N, C-alpha and C positions, 0 to 999 in steps of 0.2 A: 504494500500500500504506500502511495506517495501523498503526503499531506503538505499543503502550503503553510507558510509561517503563521497565517491567520488561523488555520485549522489546528496547528500545533498549540497556539495560544489557547484555543478553545478547549483542547484536550487538557491543558493545564488548569484552566480556570472555570470554564462554563460547566463542564460535566461534573466536576466536584461540587459546583454550586447546586446542581440538581440534587445532590445528596442532602443538602439543607432542606430543599422542598420535600424530599421523600421523608425526612425525619418529621417534618410538620404533619404530613399525612399519617405517618405511623403513630404520632402522639395522639391524634384523634382516634385511631383504631384502638390503641391501648386503653384510652378512657372509655370508649364504647364497650370494649370487652368486659371491663369491670362492672358496667351497668347491665350488660346482657346476662352475665353470669356472676352475680355477687356470691361471696363466700357462703352465706347462709343457705342460698339456693343450691349451691354445689354440694353442700353437706347433706342435703335431703334428697337430691336427685342424682343417681349414678349416671344417667344419660347426659344430663347437663354438665356434670363434672367431667365426663369423658370428652365432650365436645369442647368445653372450655380449655381443657388441657392441650388438645390438639391446636386450638387457635393460639394459645399463649406460646406454645413451643414454636409454632410457625412465625409468630410475631418476632420472637427473639432471634430466630434464624434470619429473617428478613433484615432486622436491625443490624445484625452483625455484618451481613453482606453489604448493606448500605454504608456502614462505617468504612468498609474496605474501599468503597468508591473514592473516598477522599484521599486515599494513600497512593493511588496509581501514579500521579505526577512524579513521585520519587523515582520511579523506574526510568524516567527520561532525563534524570539529572545525574551529574557526576561530581557535584560540589560537596565539600565536607559539611558536616552538620555543626550547628552551634553547640558548644559544650559547656558544662558546668561541673562543679565538684560533685561527684556521686559516690556515696558510700555503698559500694557494690554488694558486699556481704549482707548488710542490713536490708538493702533493697530486695535482693533475691529471697532472703529469708521471709520478709513480710509478704511478698507476692506468693510464695509457696504456701504460707499459712492460709492465705485467702483461697488459693486453689484447692486446698485440702477439704474445704467445705463441700464443693461440688464433687470432688473425688470420692468422698464417703457416700454421697448419694448414688454414685455409679458403681459402688463396691470396688473402688480402686484405692491403692495405697500410694500416695504422693509424698515424697520425702525430699529434703534438701540437705546436702552435706558440703562442708568446707572446713579445711584445717585452720584457716586464718579466722581470727575473731573480727577483723576489720580490714578493709582495703579500699582506699580512695583513689579513683581515677578521674580523668577528664572525659566526660561522655555526655550524651543527650539522654536525660532521664526518661522523658516521655517515649522516645523511640526504643529505648532498652525495655521499657515495660511492654510496649507493643510486640517487640520481638519475643519476649518471654511468653506472653499469652498466646501468640500464634503457635509457638513450638509446643507448649503444654496442651493447647486445644487439639492440635494434630495427634499428639500422643494419646489423649483421651479417646479420640474417635477410633483409633486403631487398636486400642488395648481392650481385650475382653474382660468381662466381670471377674473380679478376683485377682487381676493383674497388678503390676507395679509400674510406677513412673518415678525414675530417679533423676533429680536435678542436682548437679554437682558443679562446684567452682574450684578450679585449681589456678594457682598463681605461680608464675615463673619469673626469671630475671627480666624479661622484656615483653611478656604477654600474659593475658589471663585467658583461661579456657572455660567456657560455659558449655556444659553438656546436658542434654535432655534425652534420656534413654528410657524406652518402654519395653514391655514384655509381650508386645503384640505379635502378629503373624510374620512380620518381616517383609522385605521386598526381594523378589528373585534377582539374582546377580545380573542377568541380562537386562532387566528393566531398571535396575539401579544405575547402570551405566548411562541410561538415557534420561535420568530423572531431571537433569538440568538442561536438557535440550529444550528449545522453545516450546513449552506447553505440550510436550509429547506425552506427559503422564495422563492426559485426558483420554488416551486410547490404550492405556497400559493395564486395564483390568483392575485398577485401583478404585476405591470408593470415590464417588463423584465429589463428595463434600470434603475430602481430605487431600493434602498436598497439592492444593490448587492455587488459591490466591495467596495464602500466607507465606509459603516457602520462598517465592521470588522476592517478596517484600523483606523477609528476614535476611536474605542474602544481600539485598541492597542496603539495609541498615548496617550490617556488618561491614560492607565495603565502604560505606560513608564514614565509618569510624576508622578506616584504614586497615580493616581486618578481613576475615574470610569466613565462609561457612562450608562444612563438609558433612555428608551423610554416609553412614555405614550401616549395613544391615545384613542379617542372616535369617533365612527362612526358618520359622519355628522358634526363633530366639528373640526377635525384636529388632528395633531400629534405634540408632543413636544419631542425634544431630549435634555437632560440635561447632561452636562459634568461637573463633579466635579473634581477640581484640588486642591491639598493641597497648602495652601498659604505659600510657602517657600519664604518669602520676602528676597530679596537680598540687599536691601538698595541701595547703590551706587556701591560698588565693591564686596561685600561679596556675594558669591553664595553657596548654599548648594545642594549637590547631594543626592538623596535618597540612603539609604544604599544598598550595593550590596555585597553579599558573594558568591564566587565561591567555590563549594565543590566537583567538579568533579563527580556529580551524586549522592553523598551521602548527608545525612542529615547534614546541616552546623553546627548545634549544636553539634552533635556527633563528627564531625571532629574537632571542636574547643576543645572538651574535650578529644580527643583521648589520649593525654599524661597522663590523669588522670585515664584512665581505668586500673584496677588492673591486674597484671599478671595472667595467667591462673592457676597457681598452688596455688593461694590464694583464689579462689572462687570455689564454687561447679560447677560441670559439667552443672547442670541445669541453674545456673545463667549465666554462660558464653554462653550457648546455646541461652538464651534469648537475650543477647546482640547481638549475631550474627544474630539472626532472625530479631531483630529490625533494624539493619543496612541493611539487605537484603530487608526488606519491604520498608524502606525509599528509597533505590535505585530504587526499582521497581516503586514506586509512582512517583519519579522524572522522571524516564525514560518514564513512561506513559504520563506525562505532555509534555515532549519533543516530543514524537511521535504525540501527539495531535496537537502541534504547527506546526509540519511539515505537518500533515494532513490538517490543515487549509490552509497552504501555497499552497499545491498541489491543493486543491479544488478551491482556489483563481485563480490559473493559468488556471484551467479548465473553470471556469466561464468567466475569461478574454477572452479566445479563443472564447467562444460562443457569447460573447457580441460584439466582433469586427467583426463577420461575417455579421451582419445586415447592417451596413453602407457600408461594402465592396460590398455586393450584390447590394445595392442601386446605388453605383457609377458605377458598372459594367453594370447594366441595363440601366442607363442613357447614358453611353458611346456607347452602341450598336447602338444608333441613330446617332452617329457621324462617318463620313467617311473621315478621314484626317490623314496625317502622325502624327500630334500632338496627335490626339485621340488614334492612335495605340501606340504611345509612352507612353501615359498615361496608357493604358491597360497593357503595359509591366511592368511599375512600380507597378501597382496594383497587378499584378501577383506575383511580388517579395514580396509584403506585405503578400499575401496569403501563399506563401512558408514559410515565417518565422513563421506565425501562425501555419502552419502544422508541422513545426519542434517542436514547443512547445508541441503540442498535441501528436506527436510521442514519444517524450521523456517521457511524463507523462504516456502514455500507456505502454512503455517499462518497467517502474518501477512497474507496476501493477502486482499483483499476479494472475490476471485473464486476461492476455493479450489474445486477441481474434484471435489466430492463427487458420486458417482453411486450413489444408494441404490436397491437392488432386492434381490430374493430370490436367495440364493446357497447352494450346497452348502458346508457348513463344511469338508468334506474337500478340495474344490477350492481353498480358500484356504490350508489348513494344509500340504497335501502339497508344494506348490512350495517352501515355506520349509524343510521337512525335507530335500528333495532338495538344496537349496542348501548345507546343512551336512553332507551325506553324507560328504564327504571328511574333515571334522573328526571325525565319529563314528568312522570307521575308524582314522584316525591316532591318536586318543586312546584307542582301544579302549573306547569307551563303548557300553553296551547301550541300544537304543531300544525302548521298549514303546509301540507305537502302536496304540491301539484304534480301529476304524472309527468315524468321527464321523457317525453317521446323523442329521444335523440340517440343517435349512434355516434360514438366518438372514437377516434383513433388515439389510443393512449396505453399506458400500463395500468391495469386495474388495481394492482396492489399498492403502487406508489400514489396514484391519485386518491385511492381510498384513505391512505394515511392523511393526505392533505384535507380531505373532507372531514375526517374525524377531528383533526386539530381545530378547524374552523368551528365545527359544531361544539366542541369542548369549550372554546372561548365564548361562544354565544351563550351557552348554558351558564358559564361562570359569572358573566356580567349582566345577565338578565334577571331582574328581581322576580320573586314569586308572583304568579298571576299574569306574567307577560307572555309574549308569543314569539315564535321563530317560524319564519317562512322560507321554504325551499322551492325554487322553481327554475325554469330555464328560459332563456331568451335567445333570439337570433342575433348574430350568427354563433351558434354553439357556445353559449355562455351560461355557466351555472351560477345562480344567485342565492346567497344565504343571508337573510335579513333577520335582525332581532330588534326588540323594543327595549334594549338594555340601557345602561348608563351612558353609552357613547364614549367617544374618544376626544380628548381635548385637541383643538386645532394645532397647537404647537407640537403635540405628540404624533399626530397622524402621519407626517412624512417619514417618521423613523420606526414605525411599528414592525417593519420587516428587517430591521437591523439586528445583528447578533447581540444578544444580551440586553436589549433595550426593553424596559417594562413600562416606562412612562408613569403618569400620575396614577392611573388605575392599578398598575403593578405594585407601586409603592404602597398603595392603600390596601391591596389584596396581596398578602405575603405568599400566596400560592403561585404567583407568576414567576416563571423562570427566564423569560426573554429568549427562548430558544425555539418554541413551537412554530411561530410565524416565520422565523428565519429559515427553518428547515423547509417550510411550505414554499417559500420563494425559490430556494435552491432546487427543489424537486420540480417545480413548475418550469423553471428555466431549462432544466435538463430534458424535460419532456416536450419542450417547444410551446408550452402554455404560458399564460400570463395570469397574474393575481394582483388585484387592486382593491383598495378599501376606501369607503366614504363613510362619514359619520357626522351626526349632530349630537352634541352633548345633551344628555337627559332625554333623548328621543330614540336613539338606537344606532346600529352600525350595519352596513351592507358590505359583504365581501363578494367580489365578482371574479370568477375564474374563467378566463378565456381558453377554450379547449381546442382552438385551431392549432395547427402545427406549422408555424412559420419558420422554425429554427430546427437545426439538427440537435442531436443528443450530446451537446457539449455544454460545459459550465461556463 
């Protein structure tokens, strides 16, 4: 995949911003779960208790995966982390004690050992905690009931070694060799929820401290993950950062010596050509490393999206058995979570060199009706009137991608139309899909920018659910399909989105 600088910036900033929006939706879900199945009701009703347990477990699984979304940009960076004085023994001992509570519930024995009573290093405390929990979480997933997880810390003259060892089934030798290949473990017959997102992040955290991560395993005996960190002791106040040289894509050594390079007229043409070639090769090598890091980040986002789908499906299946206003509200929040996940996937696919456009003639009704049915529950819950005129049109487009655009536009219309309002969907000549609402409208100063990346405007600032990415993706998709998308609005009266479905352009961005 090749991404522009703008898209890379989006990977760094906008997609992690979606994690914030997801946490907001999840907070609503968590509150609704407590009201749907209060403790006193769970104590009296086994069925309710069972359903609530499934929903709560799925909620925490989704929350963990959402939190992982914020970590992905680290995979595309090679800068050292900010450090502080960290009492490592105290930190690991405290974290292990916290982990023992969950370990006991899973019938696992979690222990921590270290010969030293104290050991201060220069490190990033927050990232070390994240590393610890990822390693221990993986160990718990793979270790059967009655097993052990041993956390140990050894100190040497120039390094510290943190090891997390479990008594699980282990990893076959042939698969262990490929464990750090780019995302190869997804097809290695390992559990989907393990050694997926956490391990690359742990390696990046170790590398950002100037260290490394190694995995060893034997089938039937367990797996050990060892993190080696340089012992940059900080004493009490003095901290040392690992050296970092910015060379703008060139060999840092050659950059430092640039002033010492002889002028062209004092060396042979062959010699100077050799210097130029050396610089070019160095830049290519560093560029390759940068693209590799971005590729890792993109793969991370892709796996993130796949991992979050399982608990979402579990929650949706459980809620199907509930018939109440609260359950329908929960389903609405869950649909918002699914929309954000789909946004991430759409952006990743748009940056791919193999975007799966399938252009052919489609009935416009066949594209729009599934989107309307998807939001039927929201129309009912919000008491909104839908005026849907038959769309007797045949359009040449990609049904899947245009369907995403329609869903995003409808979602916005629903979001900003107050209870009792209406949404109208019809078609005009020549081949134009119109979606109108009677919502709060868009301020004149915001209207020219609503399709810009990350722009939310006045309404978005007032409604914290806005991400500023949905309409941006709609415009990109429409351009790629040769379509147009325009908006008109009157504050406090409503908004109209017009999608021109003619094909005046080729499939290029």
